[in-house]
C-alpha positions, 0 to 999 in steps of 0.5 A: 237850099236858099229856101231852107236858109231863109227859114233858118234866118227867119227862125233866128229873128223870131227867137231874138225878138221873142226874148223880150215882152214888149207888151209888158214894157209898153205898160212901164211908167218911163218917159223913154226906154231903149234895150239893145242886145250889143252882142247881136247888134240888135235893138230889142225895144225902143220907146221915144228914142229920139225925144230930147231929155235931160240926161242928169248925171248920165252926162258924167259918162262923157266927162269921164271918157274925155278924161280917160282919153285926154287926161293924165290919170296919174296927175296930181290935181290941187283943188281950187275954190272954183272946183268946190262950187257945186251942189250935192252930191259931193266928195267933199274936197277942200281948197288945197287938197291934192287928189289924183286924177284917176281917183276923181274919175272913180268918184264921179262915176261910182258916187256921181260926185259933182266936185270930182266932175268939175275938177276933172273938167277944169284939169283936163280942159283948162277951164270948165267952158273949154271942157264943155266945148270938148264934150260937144265936139266929142259928142258930134264925132261919135254921132250924137247928133241931137245932144248938147252939153252945158256942164260936166256934171249933168245939172238941169239946163234947157240947153243941156239935153240929149236923146235916149238914142244918143245916150246909147251911142255914147255908152256903146262908145264908152264900153269899148274902153277897158279903163271905163269898164273897170271903173263903171262896175265898181261898187265902192272905192276908198282913196286919200288926199295926197297931201293931207290925212283925209280919206274919201269914200265913193259908194255906188248908187247903182243898186243893180251891182248889188242885186243882179250878179250879171250887172257890169255898170254903167251909170245912174242919174237923177234930178227933179226935172230929169227924174230917175235915169239909168244906163245899165249893162249886163253880160252873161254867156256871151250875151251883152245887153244895155238899157237906157231908161229915162224918167222912170216912175217905178222901181228902175232896179226891178225893171232893169233886172226883169229886162236883163233876165228876159234877154240874158237868161231866156 
């Protein structure tokens, strides 16, 4: 009986490992890559999981999660000059605009607007510096032992770094939150300033949401130093897969879709 059980377990393990072509993934031009079957709690593939990398706008997953947990989503925020001192991508807020906090969360996640992320930080933390302290404290609390944040947007900085393994931990923490999941899978969002006749439009940079029917988020990122980055998630028939991809040289959307098809549709 024990021998038969061991055989069955071994067969199950082989089946799980056979879901992904590691030889093909080894050929990809990516600095780092992790593929995890969340439903089976199993890492299927890992390349340089502990390498310190620039996380770019993947940073905003932490920014938005802190706002969900510590902010008042219905709060009306008056935009200050400091909140607008950011580099593109931006929503285009002007000093004096009054924007609902939840609208800024959606702008930061969907379109990756940096003025939204900075406004979130100042609103929730009282100052950007205090919010960054909160980011680092949260990272430590959820086991991101090799991560340090210096800003809420994801700007390149030698002291702003993480590892693919830590970014996966951050993602696994975030996707336990219903509000986060609701926001991260949105293709687009329109909203207005509460005190002016100004409309804003956030559209996703995550092309998987338009190209792969099982995609449900999570976040894109790009800077010159970080390269093309992506945290992607897809679900099908009870299977749940997350990919963390850093500094991809090729088509990150095609790569992610191919991985999802192996894991979810095999």
